[in-house]
N, C-alpha and C positions, 0 to 999 in steps of 0.2 A: 550541380547538378551533383544527385546519389548514385557514386559508380557502383554497391553493392547490386546483388539480386538478392529477392525473395528466397527464402526456405520453399523449393518445388511442391511441397505438400501445402504450404502454409501460404504460396500462392495460387493454386488449384482450390482452396475451398474459398478464398478470397473474391473468389471470380463466382463462386457459385451463390454466397452468399449475395455481392452485390445483383447476381442475376435476378434472384430473390427479388429483391430489395427495388427493384426494377418495375418489378411483376405488380406489387401494392398497390391499390389506389393512394390518392392524398391521404386520405382521413386513416387509412389503414396504418400509413408508416409514420402517423404522426406519432408524438411516443407522449407516452404518460408514467408518472412514477411507475405503476404497475407494470406495465411493457419494460421498463427499462430493470426492473427486478425480478421478473421477469424470466426473460432474458440470460440475463449475466448467469443466474441459477441454472437455468436449462445446459449453456453453454456448458460451463464447468462440471453439472454434473455430466454430461455425456463424455466429455473430455477428459477429464481425469479419475481414475479408478478410485475405490476407498483408495485413504489410507491406510500402514502399517497397525500392525495391532502395534501397542503400548501399554508401560505400566500403570498407570495412571491417566485416564480420562475422567474430569470430574468439574462440576460443572455446580454455580457458585450467586447467588445475587449479591450486589455487594448495594447495600441498603446505606445512604449519606440523608442528609438534612432536607435534601432538592429532589435529592434523583434515586430512580432503583435501575443499577446498571448490571447488566448478566457480566459476567462472564467466562470461560470456561479453560482450564487448565489440560497441560499436556507434559507428562512425562515418561519417557522410555526406557528406563532405566532403574532398577528397584534402586541402585547406587543417588545420595543425593549430587543433583545437579549442582556443575560450580557457578552458573548464573542462569537467570531467566528473562528471556527474551516477548516484552511486551510484545503484543500484534498489533496492528490496522490494519485491517481490511478496505481495499478499495471499492468503487465501485461508483464514482463520481460522485458521494456523499451524497447520493437518492438510493441507490442499491449495495447490496451484499449484506456479508450477517456469520455468526460462527459458524450454523451450519455451511450458507454456501461453502465456506469457508473451511469446512472440517478436513478435507483431506490434505490440503495443504498444510494445514498449522501439525497434521501428521506429520506430512514429511520434517515440515522444519524440525521437529521434535525428533525424528528420528535421525537426520542428520548430522543435528548440529549437538544431539546430546545434553542441550540446555532444555532445562523446565523451559514451555509457553507457553502463555499468556493470552489470550481471545481475548476482545472488550468487543460488546454488542452498543456500541454507539447511538445514540438517537439518530436518524437519519433526515435532512430536507425532502419534500417540500415539508411536509409537515413542521421540525423541527427544524428549521434554519437558523444559519452562523449565527453565533456561534457555541450552539447548540454542543454539537460533536466536541467538538474542542474543550467545552467544560465539563466533558461527560472526562473526558481525557485526563484533564487536569484530578479530577475530585478523586482518579484512581491512580494516580501519578502519586500525591500525596498519602494515599492509604495504604500505600505498595509495602511497606516497612510489615504492618500489622497480617496485610493477604498475605506474604509469606509466611507468614506463621500460620495460620488459618489452612495452610497447603502442606504442612510439615515441616519446612524451610526456613535455613536462618532469617531474622531481620536485615542482618545488613547484604545479604546477598547481592551478588554484582550486578545490576540491571541494565539490558540490555532495550533498544526500540526499533520495532521494525513499520513498516508502511511500504502501502504498493500501492502507484496510482496517486487517487484522493484521499487514500490511507500513508501513501510518502508526504502530501502535501500537511496531514494532520501530525504525523509525526515532525516535521522536520517543525513547523513552527512551533510548538509542543517545546522543542530544542532552541527556541526562536528567543521565547521568549525569554522577559528579562530573569534570569533565576532569584530564587531564594534558598538564602542559607540552609530551609528547613525543607527543602524538598527533598529526594534520593534524587542522587546524582546517578542519569545519565550516563554511562561508560560508554558506546557504543554506537551507531546510529547505523543502521541496513533501507537504504531508501531503492523500490525497486518501482522500476520507469514510473520514476515521479512527475507527478504535478506541481510544477515550482510557482508559475507565472499565469494569473488569472487574468492576462490582460493579451492572449492570441497572439503575442507579436514577436516569433521566430520565422526565420526561415522554415521549420521543419513543420511547422503547425498550414502555413502553405502550401510546402511540396507533401499536404501526405494529408492536404483538406477532407478529398476526400475517397472512396471505397478504398480504408486498409482500415476498417474496425472501428475505432474512434476516429469521428469526422469531426471536423469544425465546428457543424451546424451544430451537432450534438455535444459538443461539451459548449458553444456557448447556454445552449437550453440548460445541460447539469447550472452552468456557477448566475445562471438567471433565479434557479431555483432554488439554488442554496444561500444566493446573498442577498434576492427580495430588496433588494435596495438601498441594504443596512449597513453597507460599507463598498467605499472605493475597492476595486482589483486590483491597485498597486499598493495600496499600503499596506493589505490583507496577504502579499504573495510573496512567499517565503524568496523567495531571490533579490525581491525588493527590503530584503530587513535588515537592520543592522544585525552578524552577527555577534555573539558574544564571547569573552576569551575563553569561557571554560566551554564551549562550545567541541563537541564528542570528537570521538576520531570515527568517520564517514566511510563508507562503503555504494558508491551511487552504482546501478548497477540499469544500463536503459538500451532500448533495443532498435534497431536500424532503419527502421519502416515504421517509427512511430510519430506524430506529430510535437509531441513529448520530450523530444531526445536532444532538441539544440538550448534547453530549457535545462536542463541535468548537466549538462557542460557547461554551459553555461554560471552553473551554482558551483558547478565543482570546481572553475576555473579561479569563482569569486572565493573562496574556502582557500585553496591554495596559496593565491597571493595575499589572503590576510594572514598567513602564516599555519593556517590550521593542517590537520594530517585528513586529506580526504582520497579517495582510492577513484576511479573512474573505470569500469568495464561495460563495454558496450559487445553486444550481440548482434550486430552487421547484419544477419539475414530474417531477424527474425519481427512480429510483429506486438503490439502492445499489448498487454495479458498475456504472454507466451505462460507463464504457467498454468492459467486456465484452460489452454491449448496440446494438454501435454500429451493424447494420445499419437498427438499427430508427429509433435518436436522431441521424444523425452528425452536423448541426449543431451536439447542444448539444457533441458530442466535439470536433468539429472547436471548436470553442470555446474549450475546456479548452487543448486544445493548444496553441493562441495563448498565452494567457491563462500558462499554464507558461511559453512560452520568452518572452515581457513579463517576466516575473518576475525567470527569471533573468535576462536582459540588462540589467535597471535597473539 
């Protein structure tokens, strides 16, 4: 039984959302890719104010043999950053974009004083698994050249971060068999990550309904993403073998999140395997609380500072 209480502002908002959902007709409540995208975009736009002014914000279209992948580069100060943080946005593999996460990426760049590179990977259901992962792999291989394109040293240290479904993809990228010629990921930040597509944890059952990310919605996301192309267990980061060169990890989760327990299990797995992994739980938060910043600005500010401290260590 969860002994914590949800932050009062989030609790009041949660009840309002649940009431609105209860008043919808069955047809109106039925999710679609477009409604998922519009919902995340509208929520973030409403609750996250414009990000700070930065020294550089620049778009680039990376063209490879197979893909054209939009990127956005953020640099807070004129001086050359000491590392680059590659950011993989969340959204259940179906929603989110560079534009939606613009204020969050600006905050990351300002807080960490590192360069931030956001990736516009392909989304399901139009592009099911493993299309988005292939885009991340393409960008990882191209990072030395991309860093030079942005005026940085080709050997600048590289960190990786993802929230929610983006956390699943970031973790998977680091768990896949490493190749000597690929740029090394030094540190990994996972923010309320999705790590087990089997949905078989106590927190999934505990927060199945009424806590923003429902079990029904998660199941729908995964169906749209996988489309029968892979068994959930086979591609769940929690179920993968951890390579010896897995990066140092910071995992941040939320107490009232169906994904909470899989983040804890992944942290335990890494520690038992002898890897450096930290776990930080914001006990009174919901899933995706960075996208709800106006209601919980203190928790969001602390999270950005925690990420900055981890990358600076």
